KOLVEXMAR-421110 format. One record per residue: x, z, y of N, C-alpha, C, O in turn. Coordinates in pm, whole numbers. Atoms other than C-alpha are relative to their C-alpha. Layout:
N
+--------+--------+--------+--------+--------+--------+--------+--------+--------+--------+--------+--------+
|     nx |     nz |     ny |    cax |    caz |    cay |     cx |     cz |     cy |     ox |     oz |     oy |
+--------+--------+--------+--------+--------+--------+--------+--------+--------+--------+--------+--------+
|      X |      Z |      Y |      X |      Z |      Y |      X |      Z |      Y |      X |      Z |      Y |
...
+--------+--------+--------+--------+--------+--------+--------+--------+--------+--------+--------+--------+
//
This chain:
204
+--------+--------+--------+--------+--------+--------+--------+--------+--------+--------+--------+--------+
|     nx |     nz |     ny |    cax |    caz |    cay |     cx |     cz |     cy |     ox |     oz |     oy |
+--------+--------+--------+--------+--------+--------+--------+--------+--------+--------+--------+--------+
|     82 |    -17 |    -66 |      9 |     13 |     -9 |     73 |     -8 |    137 |    170 |     64 |    157 |
|   -122 |     69 |   -137 |    161 |   -145 |    351 |    -59 |    163 |     71 |   -170 |    216 |     64 |
|      2 |   -109 |    -63 |    229 |    173 |    551 |      7 |    -23 |    148 |    119 |    -74 |    145 |
|      8 |     30 |   -173 |    196 |    118 |   1004 |    164 |    -92 |      1 |    197 |   -205 |     39 |
|   -180 |     22 |    -48 |    591 |     86 |   1009 |     63 |    -91 |    -79 |    157 |   -168 |    -58 |
|   -100 |    157 |    118 |    701 |   -145 |    738 |    -16 |   -116 |     64 |   -115 |   -164 |    118 |
|     -5 |    180 |     -8 |    798 |   -480 |    796 |    -10 |    -68 |   -139 |     10 |    -30 |   -255 |
|     66 |     79 |    141 |    675 |   -763 |    584 |    118 |   -123 |     30 |    141 |   -166 |    143 |
|   -144 |     92 |     67 |    990 |  -1015 |    451 |   -134 |   -120 |     -4 |   -235 |   -124 |    -75 |
|     70 |    138 |    -77 |    827 |  -1348 |    612 |     28 |    -91 |   -120 |     66 |    -30 |   -220 |
|   -109 |    140 |    -75 |    953 |  -1728 |    555 |    -96 |    -84 |     -1 |   -190 |    -95 |    -79 |
|     37 |     73 |    -30 |    854 |  -1957 |    693 |     28 |   -226 |    -32 |    136 |   -272 |      4 |
|    -87 |    117 |    -93 |    876 |  -2387 |    699 |   -103 |   -109 |     43 |   -220 |   -120 |      9 |
|     95 |    114 |     20 |    750 |  -2684 |    803 |   -133 |    -55 |    -97 |    -91 |   -155 |   -157 |
|    121 |     58 |     52 |    378 |  -2775 |    623 |     43 |   -168 |    -27 |    -17 |   -268 |     14 |
|     -7 |    244 |     40 |    473 |  -3184 |    527 |      9 |     83 |   -147 |     95 |    165 |   -180 |
|      1 |     30 |    163 |    385 |  -3169 |    155 |    115 |   -123 |    -58 |    176 |   -104 |   -164 |
|    -65 |    100 |     -9 |    582 |  -3495 |    172 |    107 |      9 |    -43 |    163 |    -75 |   -114 |
|   -145 |     11 |    -64 |    905 |  -3330 |    254 |     28 |    106 |    -87 |    145 |    146 |    -91 |
|    -36 |   -137 |     17 |    847 |  -3009 |     48 |    102 |      3 |    -45 |    165 |     54 |     48 |
|   -140 |      4 |     41 |   1198 |  -3036 |   -159 |    115 |     86 |     82 |    191 |    178 |     51 |
|    -91 |     -8 |    -73 |   1361 |  -3066 |    194 |     -9 |     58 |    142 |     57 |     37 |    244 |
|     32 |    -94 |   -177 |   1248 |  -2857 |    495 |     58 |    128 |    -82 |     84 |    161 |   -198 |
|   -144 |   -142 |    -24 |   1453 |  -2529 |    589 |   -113 |     39 |    -25 |   -223 |     -3 |     10 |
|     24 |    -80 |      6 |   1373 |  -2260 |    448 |    -17 |    151 |    129 |     78 |    229 |    125 |
|    -79 |   -130 |   -120 |   1356 |  -1955 |    769 |    -97 |    120 |    -71 |   -214 |    122 |   -110 |
|     46 |   -161 |     67 |   1337 |  -1565 |    637 |     -4 |     27 |    154 |     65 |    -32 |    236 |
|     27 |    -49 |    -76 |   1194 |  -1368 |    900 |    -62 |    186 |     -9 |   -126 |    197 |   -113 |
|     44 |   -121 |     49 |   1093 |   -938 |    913 |   -113 |    -46 |     97 |   -114 |   -151 |    162 |
|    110 |     46 |    -89 |    783 |   -942 |   1100 |    -71 |    123 |    -38 |    -77 |    150 |   -158 |
|     67 |    -83 |     52 |    575 |   -635 |   1124 |   -143 |    -38 |    -12 |   -156 |   -160 |     -2 |
|    110 |     10 |     37 |    190 |   -608 |   1054 |    -55 |    -57 |    115 |   -121 |   -161 |    118 |
|     56 |     81 |   -147 |    113 |   -664 |   1427 |     57 |   -189 |    -13 |    -26 |   -278 |    -26 |
|     10 |     80 |    -93 |    266 |   -952 |   1513 |    -11 |   -133 |   -191 |    -37 |   -254 |   -188 |
|     93 |    115 |     90 |    191 |  -1123 |   1111 |   -122 |    -18 |     46 |   -148 |   -127 |     97 |
|    188 |    -30 |    -73 |   -210 |  -1019 |   1223 |     44 |   -133 |    120 |    -49 |   -165 |    192 |
|     -3 |     71 |   -164 |   -104 |  -1256 |   1517 |    -36 |   -155 |    -21 |    -96 |   -241 |     44 |
|     34 |    124 |     72 |    -96 |  -1526 |   1279 |    -97 |     -2 |    -85 |   -173 |    -89 |    -44 |
|    129 |     24 |     69 |   -358 |  -1514 |   1044 |    -96 |     38 |      7 |   -172 |     35 |    -89 |
|    146 |     15 |   -104 |   -650 |  -1421 |   1321 |     17 |   -158 |     66 |    -77 |   -199 |    133 |
|     57 |    146 |    -61 |   -578 |  -1809 |   1430 |    -93 |    -98 |   -115 |   -181 |   -183 |   -104 |
|     91 |      8 |    139 |   -689 |  -1850 |   1067 |   -175 |     59 |    -41 |   -274 |     -8 |    -68 |
|    172 |    -79 |     48 |  -1019 |  -1574 |    987 |    -34 |      1 |    122 |   -156 |    -21 |    121 |
|     47 |   -105 |   -112 |  -1058 |  -1454 |   1348 |    -31 |    156 |    -59 |     -4 |    212 |   -165 |
|     16 |   -170 |     44 |  -1174 |  -1089 |   1368 |    -78 |     77 |    -66 |   -152 |    163 |    -17 |
|     84 |     -7 |    106 |  -1319 |  -1044 |   1038 |    134 |     31 |   -150 |    215 |    -35 |   -215 |
|    -87 |    -35 |     80 |  -1167 |   -777 |    822 |     10 |    -51 |   -151 |    115 |    -63 |   -213 |
|      8 |     25 |    125 |  -1259 |   -873 |    510 |     78 |   -164 |    -30 |    127 |   -187 |   -141 |
|    -69 |    140 |     17 |  -1111 |  -1264 |    554 |    176 |     -7 |     21 |    267 |    -87 |     -3 |
|   -168 |    -49 |    -64 |   -785 |  -1086 |    701 |     81 |     41 |   -148 |    179 |     -5 |   -205 |
|    -40 |    -79 |     85 |   -753 |   -862 |    440 |     25 |   -109 |   -188 |     63 |    -56 |   -292 |
|     33 |    116 |     86 |   -790 |  -1201 |    177 |    107 |    -55 |     35 |    156 |   -132 |    -48 |
|   -108 |    123 |      0 |   -494 |  -1360 |    358 |    107 |     89 |    -41 |    201 |     53 |   -112 |
|   -133 |    -61 |     18 |   -272 |  -1074 |    350 |     28 |     37 |   -116 |    141 |     81 |   -134 |
|    -49 |      3 |    111 |   -326 |  -1049 |    -37 |     19 |    -57 |    -85 |     52 |    -32 |   -201 |
|    -34 |    175 |     51 |   -310 |  -1423 |    -79 |    157 |     -2 |     29 |    221 |    -29 |    -73 |
|   -131 |    -10 |    -23 |     34 |  -1399 |     54 |     86 |   -121 |    107 |    204 |   -133 |    141 |
|     12 |     91 |    -88 |    -42 |  -1706 |    285 |    -80 |    -67 |    119 |   -201 |    -85 |    135 |
|    152 |     70 |   -109 |   -168 |  -1871 |    585 |    121 |   -103 |     71 |    243 |   -100 |     54 |
|    -71 |    120 |    -69 |    -47 |  -2171 |    800 |    -28 |     42 |    146 |   -103 |    135 |    176 |
|      3 |    -13 |   -131 |    -14 |  -2189 |   1162 |     85 |   -102 |    127 |    201 |    -71 |    155 |
|    -60 |     47 |      1 |     80 |  -2430 |   1343 |     25 |   -148 |    -19 |    -55 |   -241 |     -2 |
|    -27 |     62 |     84 |    245 |  -2644 |   1204 |     68 |     70 |   -112 |    129 |      4 |   -196 |
|   -152 |    -89 |    114 |    460 |  -2402 |    973 |    -91 |     10 |    -57 |   -187 |    -37 |      2 |
|     10 |    -60 |    157 |    326 |  -2269 |    618 |     50 |    160 |    -13 |    171 |    179 |    -20 |
|   -133 |   -127 |    -39 |    430 |  -1882 |    641 |    -72 |     48 |   -152 |   -180 |     25 |   -206 |
|     37 |    -44 |    183 |    396 |  -1740 |    285 |    132 |    219 |      3 |    236 |    219 |     68 |
|    -19 |   -109 |     54 |    517 |  -1322 |    185 |    -74 |     52 |   -166 |   -141 |     -5 |   -252 |
|      7 |    -26 |    114 |    485 |  -1121 |    -79 |   -138 |    149 |     22 |   -129 |    261 |     72 |
|    114 |    -62 |      9 |     67 |  -1018 |   -161 |     -3 |    166 |     43 |     71 |    243 |    -18 |
|     13 |   -176 |     41 |    -32 |   -632 |    -60 |   -126 |      0 |     49 |   -206 |    -86 |     86 |
|    168 |    -87 |      6 |   -326 |   -388 |    -28 |     31 |     66 |    146 |    112 |    147 |    192 |
|    -70 |   -152 |   -117 |   -318 |   -238 |    277 |   -179 |     57 |     24 |   -278 |    -11 |     -3 |
|    140 |    -88 |     22 |   -637 |     35 |    332 |    -66 |      4 |    164 |     -1 |    -45 |    256 |
|    110 |     70 |    -49 |   -923 |     20 |    563 |      9 |     62 |    163 |    -61 |     39 |    262 |
|      3 |    -55 |   -153 |   -771 |    246 |    856 |    113 |    -54 |     82 |    118 |    -79 |    202 |
|    -63 |     41 |    -43 |   -498 |    137 |    879 |     18 |   -221 |     89 |     89 |   -269 |    177 |
|     75 |    120 |    -51 |   -657 |   -260 |    931 |    -46 |     23 |    116 |      9 |     -4 |    223 |
|     87 |    -68 |   -136 |   -896 |   -117 |   1166 |     52 |     33 |     97 |    -11 |     12 |    201 |
|    -73 |    -17 |   -146 |   -607 |     11 |   1419 |    107 |    -57 |     11 |    189 |    -46 |    102 |
|   -121 |    120 |    -14 |   -375 |   -236 |   1340 |   -117 |   -127 |    113 |    -58 |   -190 |    201 |
|     77 |    124 |    -25 |   -707 |   -507 |   1462 |     46 |     12 |    142 |    118 |    -53 |    218 |
|    -27 |    -38 |   -101 |   -749 |   -282 |   1712 |     43 |    -12 |    165 |     10 |     48 |    267 |
|   -120 |     39 |    -69 |   -501 |   -437 |   1917 |     -1 |   -123 |     68 |     82 |   -165 |    148 |
|     50 |    160 |     11 |   -640 |   -767 |   1940 |    -91 |      9 |    106 |   -127 |    122 |    139 |
|     97 |     -3 |    -67 |   -876 |   -863 |   2181 |   -134 |    -49 |    -19 |   -153 |   -168 |    -44 |
|    176 |     53 |     32 |  -1254 |   -905 |   2137 |      2 |   -125 |     52 |    102 |   -176 |    103 |
|    -16 |     77 |   -143 |  -1442 |  -1207 |   2312 |   -109 |     69 |     50 |   -174 |    164 |      7 |
|     69 |    -53 |   -125 |  -1624 |  -1132 |   2555 |    -53 |    -53 |     75 |    -17 |    -63 |    193 |
|    102 |     83 |   -126 |  -1919 |  -1333 |   2686 |    -25 |    106 |    127 |   -146 |    129 |    138 |
|     87 |    -32 |    -85 |  -1938 |  -1114 |   3011 |    112 |    -94 |    103 |     93 |   -149 |    212 |
|   -151 |     88 |    -97 |  -1550 |  -1285 |   3120 |    -88 |    -60 |     24 |   -175 |   -107 |    -50 |
|    -16 |    113 |    -53 |  -1598 |  -1466 |   3382 |    130 |   -145 |    -26 |    246 |   -115 |    -55 |
|    -99 |    135 |    -39 |  -1410 |  -1885 |   3410 |     97 |     62 |     78 |     48 |    115 |    178 |
|    -73 |    -19 |   -126 |  -1059 |  -1786 |   3601 |     57 |   -165 |    -28 |     69 |   -210 |   -142 |
|    -12 |    162 |     29 |   -961 |  -2183 |   3654 |    164 |    116 |     68 |    102 |    133 |    -37 |
|   -168 |    -50 |    -76 |   -579 |  -1983 |   3820 |     84 |     60 |   -163 |    198 |    100 |   -188 |
|    -71 |    -74 |    139 |   -563 |  -1871 |   3425 |    -19 |   -136 |   -102 |     69 |   -131 |   -188 |
|     50 |     54 |     57 |   -704 |  -2157 |   3253 |    110 |    -68 |    -19 |    192 |    -97 |     68 |
|    -95 |     53 |    102 |   -491 |  -2318 |   2965 |     15 |   -231 |    -11 |     88 |   -329 |    -27 |
|     25 |    205 |    111 |   -613 |  -2710 |   2861 |   -138 |     44 |     36 |   -193 |    154 |     48 |
|    155 |     25 |    -17 |   -954 |  -2863 |   2933 |     22 |   -128 |   -157 |    120 |   -197 |   -185 |
|    -16 |    120 |     61 |  -1033 |  -3101 |   2654 |   -161 |     11 |    -78 |   -233 |    103 |   -115 |
|    109 |     73 |    -18 |  -1308 |  -3314 |   2595 |    -48 |    -19 |   -104 |     24 |     27 |   -193 |
|     79 |     31 |    167 |  -1524 |  -3410 |   2287 |   -126 |    -81 |    -41 |   -212 |      1 |    -71 |
|    106 |    142 |    -40 |  -1792 |  -3727 |   2276 |   -103 |     94 |   -103 |   -110 |    214 |   -128 |
|    150 |    -65 |     55 |  -2106 |  -3667 |   2081 |     16 |    -42 |   -158 |      6 |     64 |   -220 |
|    -78 |     62 |    144 |  -2003 |  -3818 |   1739 |    -33 |    130 |   -139 |    -37 |    253 |   -131 |
|    129 |   -114 |     68 |  -2180 |  -3653 |   1431 |     82 |    -41 |   -147 |     74 |   -161 |   -177 |
|      6 |   -165 |     18 |  -2055 |  -3474 |   1207 |    142 |     56 |     49 |    177 |    164 |      3 |
|    -75 |    -27 |      5 |  -1720 |  -3484 |   1378 |     86 |    -93 |    159 |    150 |   -198 |    159 |
|     23 |     84 |   -124 |  -1685 |  -3582 |   1761 |    160 |    -26 |    -29 |    214 |    -11 |   -138 |
|   -107 |     78 |      8 |  -1356 |  -3727 |   1844 |     66 |    107 |    170 |    -27 |     95 |    250 |
|    -12 |    -93 |    -48 |  -1180 |  -3454 |   2120 |    151 |    -98 |     26 |    210 |   -182 |    -42 |
|   -112 |     65 |    -87 |   -887 |  -3537 |   2412 |     43 |    177 |     51 |    -47 |    255 |     81 |
|    -38 |   -112 |    -50 |   -709 |  -3222 |   2516 |    158 |    -40 |    101 |    274 |    -71 |     73 |
|   -117 |    -23 |    -93 |   -516 |  -3214 |   2840 |     87 |    174 |     26 |     63 |    294 |     32 |
|    -99 |   -144 |    -14 |   -266 |  -2955 |   2885 |      3 |    -42 |    137 |    -23 |   -146 |    197 |
|    -50 |    -12 |   -169 |   -151 |  -2808 |   3235 |     81 |    -27 |     56 |     84 |    -56 |    175 |
|   -150 |     54 |      7 |    194 |  -2885 |   3184 |     19 |   -133 |     23 |    124 |   -177 |     68 |
|    -25 |    144 |    -29 |    109 |  -3253 |   3197 |    -61 |    -64 |     94 |    -27 |   -167 |    151 |
|     75 |     62 |    -89 |   -180 |  -3270 |   3406 |     65 |     -9 |    122 |     66 |   -109 |    194 |
|    -21 |    -86 |   -168 |    -20 |  -3047 |   3726 |    159 |   -166 |     44 |    222 |   -172 |    151 |
|    -99 |     98 |    -74 |    254 |  -3402 |   3738 |    -86 |    -61 |     65 |   -190 |   -105 |     16 |
|     63 |     71 |    -51 |    154 |  -3545 |   4020 |     81 |   -127 |     12 |    199 |   -133 |    -25 |
|    -13 |    106 |     29 |    158 |  -3915 |   4074 |     64 |    -19 |    150 |     27 |     70 |    227 |
|    -62 |     -9 |   -149 |    374 |  -4021 |   4430 |    -88 |    -93 |     60 |   -141 |   -203 |     42 |
|     45 |     10 |   -112 |    253 |  -4002 |   4704 |   -120 |     61 |     39 |   -159 |     90 |    152 |
|    109 |   -102 |      7 |    -56 |  -3817 |   4578 |     25 |    166 |     -3 |     98 |    234 |    -74 |
|      4 |   -154 |    -33 |   -125 |  -3463 |   4711 |    -27 |     53 |   -110 |     41 |    132 |   -175 |
|     97 |   -117 |     86 |   -362 |  -3342 |   4491 |     39 |   -104 |   -201 |     14 |   -218 |   -239 |
|     15 |    100 |    102 |   -264 |  -3415 |   4114 |   -165 |     73 |   -120 |   -248 |    161 |    -96 |
|     82 |     15 |    130 |   -498 |  -3421 |   3780 |    -62 |    103 |    -24 |   -185 |    105 |    -26 |
|     56 |    -51 |     31 |   -512 |  -3124 |   3694 |    -54 |     87 |    139 |   -103 |    197 |    112 |
|    131 |    -79 |   -122 |   -694 |  -2988 |   4069 |   -153 |    -79 |    -46 |   -253 |    -21 |    -86 |
|     54 |     77 |     60 |   -885 |  -3270 |   3980 |    -96 |     50 |    -90 |   -214 |     22 |    -74 |
|     49 |    -54 |    172 |   -995 |  -3098 |   3628 |    -80 |    134 |     44 |   -202 |    146 |     32 |
|     37 |   -154 |    -26 |  -1013 |  -2697 |   3759 |   -121 |    -60 |     91 |   -230 |    -20 |     50 |
|    139 |     50 |    -95 |  -1279 |  -2874 |   4033 |   -112 |    -57 |    -89 |   -231 |    -47 |    -60 |
|    113 |     13 |     75 |  -1459 |  -3002 |   3766 |   -103 |     83 |    -57 |   -226 |     82 |    -50 |
|     73 |    -66 |     45 |  -1477 |  -2720 |   3556 |    -89 |     77 |     70 |   -198 |    117 |     29 |
|     28 |   -129 |    -95 |  -1557 |  -2500 |   3801 |   -169 |    -57 |     33 |   -261 |    -16 |    -39 |
|     95 |    106 |    -14 |  -1840 |  -2735 |   3933 |   -154 |     44 |   -130 |   -274 |     31 |   -103 |
|    112 |     62 |     68 |  -2046 |  -2700 |   3601 |    -30 |    132 |    -85 |     52 |    220 |   -113 |
|     87 |   -139 |     23 |  -2260 |  -2432 |   3467 |     70 |     33 |   -160 |     14 |    -22 |   -255 |
|    -61 |    -51 |    107 |  -2016 |  -2265 |   3172 |    -34 |     50 |   -100 |   -147 |     86 |    -65 |
|     58 |    -52 |     96 |  -2099 |  -2131 |   2878 |    103 |     44 |   -114 |    151 |    -28 |   -201 |
|    -56 |    -38 |     85 |  -1910 |  -1858 |   2711 |     34 |    -80 |   -100 |    -42 |   -177 |   -101 |
|     42 |     37 |    154 |  -1803 |  -1980 |   2337 |     85 |    118 |    -99 |     30 |    149 |   -205 |
|   -147 |    -79 |     67 |  -1510 |  -1753 |   2187 |    115 |     66 |     33 |    157 |     -1 |    128 |
|   -128 |      3 |    -25 |  -1190 |  -1602 |   2227 |     64 |    -79 |   -144 |     26 |    -58 |   -259 |
|     -9 |     60 |    110 |  -1024 |  -1823 |   2010 |    229 |     57 |      4 |    319 |     35 |     85 |
|   -105 |    -76 |    -18 |   -698 |  -1600 |   1864 |    113 |   -123 |     28 |    208 |    -98 |    101 |
|    -50 |     61 |     57 |   -552 |  -1932 |   1766 |    148 |    -46 |    187 |    269 |    -61 |    200 |
|    -90 |     45 |    -87 |   -455 |  -2027 |   2145 |    -10 |    162 |    129 |     -2 |    179 |    251 |
|     10 |   -111 |   -145 |   -496 |  -1665 |   2292 |    -65 |    -16 |     91 |     -7 |    -19 |    199 |
|     51 |     54 |   -129 |   -756 |  -1752 |   2507 |   -140 |    -37 |      8 |   -175 |   -103 |    -90 |
|    161 |    -24 |     11 |  -1159 |  -1739 |   2602 |     27 |   -137 |    -22 |    127 |   -209 |    -17 |
|     49 |    167 |    -17 |  -1346 |  -2063 |   2562 |    -79 |    -18 |    113 |    -93 |     72 |    196 |
|    111 |     59 |   -101 |  -1579 |  -2231 |   2785 |    -42 |   -114 |    -16 |     43 |   -200 |    -40 |
|     53 |    109 |     -8 |  -1802 |  -2489 |   2783 |   -129 |    -48 |    112 |   -212 |      8 |    184 |
|    146 |     46 |    -64 |  -2040 |  -2702 |   2927 |      3 |   -167 |    -24 |     83 |   -257 |    -48 |
|    104 |    205 |    -41 |  -2219 |  -3062 |   2957 |     69 |   -104 |     50 |    127 |    -72 |    153 |
|     -9 |     85 |   -126 |  -2121 |  -3390 |   3092 |   -120 |    -69 |     63 |   -217 |   -107 |     -3 |
|     96 |    126 |     -2 |  -2326 |  -3599 |   3272 |    -16 |   -117 |     57 |   -116 |    -86 |    121 |
|    -82 |    131 |     27 |  -2243 |  -3945 |   3327 |     21 |     41 |    160 |     12 |    161 |    184 |
|    -45 |    -85 |   -139 |  -2164 |  -3864 |   3682 |    111 |     -1 |    -24 |    189 |    -97 |    -21 |
|   -106 |    -91 |     70 |  -1920 |  -3620 |   3551 |     36 |   -102 |    -49 |     99 |   -136 |     51 |
|    -91 |     38 |     69 |  -1766 |  -3892 |   3324 |     10 |   -119 |     80 |     76 |   -191 |      4 |
|    -31 |    121 |    -82 |  -1747 |  -4201 |   3589 |     72 |     54 |     67 |    168 |    -12 |    108 |
|    -98 |    -29 |    -82 |  -1589 |  -3953 |   3787 |    141 |     83 |    -26 |    234 |    126 |     42 |
|   -168 |     26 |     57 |  -1327 |  -3902 |   3540 |     49 |     28 |      2 |    123 |    123 |     30 |
|    -69 |    101 |    -14 |  -1248 |  -4130 |   3490 |     83 |   -106 |    109 |    170 |   -190 |     85 |
|     24 |     54 |   -175 |  -1224 |  -4267 |   3842 |    167 |     66 |     17 |    267 |     -4 |     31 |
|    -46 |    -19 |   -101 |  -1015 |  -4025 |   3953 |    207 |     80 |   -145 |    315 |    134 |   -119 |
|    -81 |    -23 |     69 |   -796 |  -3971 |   3614 |    101 |   -158 |    -14 |    204 |   -163 |    -81 |
|    -85 |    121 |    -47 |   -671 |  -4375 |   3729 |      6 |      6 |    125 |     43 |    -97 |    181 |
|   -109 |    -42 |    -77 |   -587 |  -4212 |   4014 |     55 |     51 |     55 |     99 |     24 |    166 |
|    -76 |    -94 |     38 |   -435 |  -3917 |   3931 |    111 |     55 |    -77 |    217 |    103 |    -37 |
|    -33 |      2 |    199 |   -333 |  -3878 |   3545 |    144 |   -130 |     10 |    144 |   -250 |     39 |
|    -32 |      4 |     13 |    -30 |  -3899 |   3497 |    -26 |   -187 |   -144 |   -141 |   -210 |   -182 |
|     87 |    135 |     -3 |    -55 |  -4293 |   3320 |    -11 |    -37 |   -199 |    -48 |   -149 |   -234 |
|    -10 |    -48 |     91 |    -33 |  -4217 |   2965 |    -83 |     73 |    -80 |   -113 |     77 |   -199 |
|    136 |   -130 |      2 |   -275 |  -3966 |   2967 |   -150 |    -66 |     59 |   -251 |    -36 |     -5 |
|     95 |     90 |    -24 |   -535 |  -4223 |   3185 |     20 |    -69 |    -77 |    -56 |   -159 |    -42 |
|     65 |    112 |     81 |   -521 |  -4448 |   2917 |    -53 |     73 |   -139 |   -169 |     58 |   -179 |
|     63 |   -173 |     98 |   -581 |  -4155 |   2640 |   -182 |    -50 |     32 |   -264 |   -121 |    -27 |
|    102 |    -66 |    -78 |   -862 |  -4054 |   2877 |    -88 |   -180 |      1 |   -198 |   -151 |     48 |
|     55 |    115 |     -8 |  -1005 |  -4471 |   2865 |    -11 |    -22 |   -118 |      8 |   -142 |   -138 |
|     -7 |     69 |    180 |  -1030 |  -4508 |   2476 |    -97 |    -82 |     -5 |    -77 |   -192 |    -57 |
|     85 |     85 |     35 |  -1361 |  -4636 |   2498 |    -81 |    145 |    -92 |   -127 |    132 |   -205 |
|     75 |   -118 |    123 |  -1519 |  -4254 |   2355 |    -52 |      4 |    206 |    -17 |    -32 |    319 |
|    102 |     -8 |   -121 |  -1829 |  -4134 |   2564 |     42 |    140 |     61 |      0 |    221 |    -21 |
|    -31 |   -140 |     20 |  -1709 |  -3804 |   2681 |   -180 |    109 |     35 |   -239 |    100 |    143 |
|    110 |    -35 |     25 |  -2041 |  -3582 |   2591 |     10 |    117 |    117 |    -74 |    143 |    204 |
|    -25 |   -180 |     -3 |  -1878 |  -3223 |   2687 |    110 |     13 |     18 |    171 |    -94 |     11 |
|    -96 |    -80 |    -72 |  -1580 |  -2997 |   2810 |     18 |    121 |    -34 |    -82 |    193 |    -32 |
|     16 |   -106 |     77 |  -1428 |  -2700 |   2652 |    181 |     19 |    111 |    288 |    -40 |    127 |
|   -201 |    -61 |   -118 |  -1131 |  -2475 |   2937 |    -37 |    140 |    -90 |   -140 |    195 |   -130 |
|    -38 |    -97 |     54 |   -953 |  -2212 |   2787 |    101 |     85 |     77 |    204 |     52 |    136 |
|   -108 |   -123 |   -182 |   -808 |  -1870 |   3028 |     48 |     46 |    -99 |    -30 |     87 |   -186 |
|    -97 |   -130 |     52 |   -512 |  -1685 |   2855 |    -50 |    127 |    102 |   -111 |    131 |    209 |
|     43 |   -133 |    -42 |   -554 |  -1339 |   2922 |    150 |     76 |     51 |    250 |     55 |    -17 |
|    -86 |   -100 |    -27 |   -314 |  -1129 |   3046 |     77 |    119 |    -37 |    149 |    174 |     47 |
+--------+--------+--------+--------+--------+--------+--------+--------+--------+--------+--------+--------+
//
């Protein structure tokens, strides 16, 4: 049974099955809190699912696969560890200064096409433009009636959603041609009819 002060011997490598015999394996000692930060990205804050992953001894995060010797954990230790992670907060307001990315989605079922615009990419200004595409995106997001979706343990951010009207789509494409880096503008204009957006705000 794991104790709160114990460290866990974790190994990880890139999760590329076709190169399984060639990928380097990295070994790292993690605290329970560090390991939970990876597991929660898959399970969310559900003790039963978290316990099952800890027992199975494997999870994936980003492009990496992690594995360790599976272990049991008592309720008190797990509850105390999970309490250190944020909970969803529907009353939390969107803060533009904390926005990390904006993701657009079309209405295709069952799996819509999506495009994520990261802050770092969209803040780069074109020559002779005083406004960045990121400035426009924040103005678009804050003009909409946002609905709180959830807290993302993968992104470590609160996620908000809004529907897009035809005028929003037209303005998005127009401003992307004016302000966005050329490669980003081309991706946005690829032919998908963006029906909604999501925006993620990190917590300090």
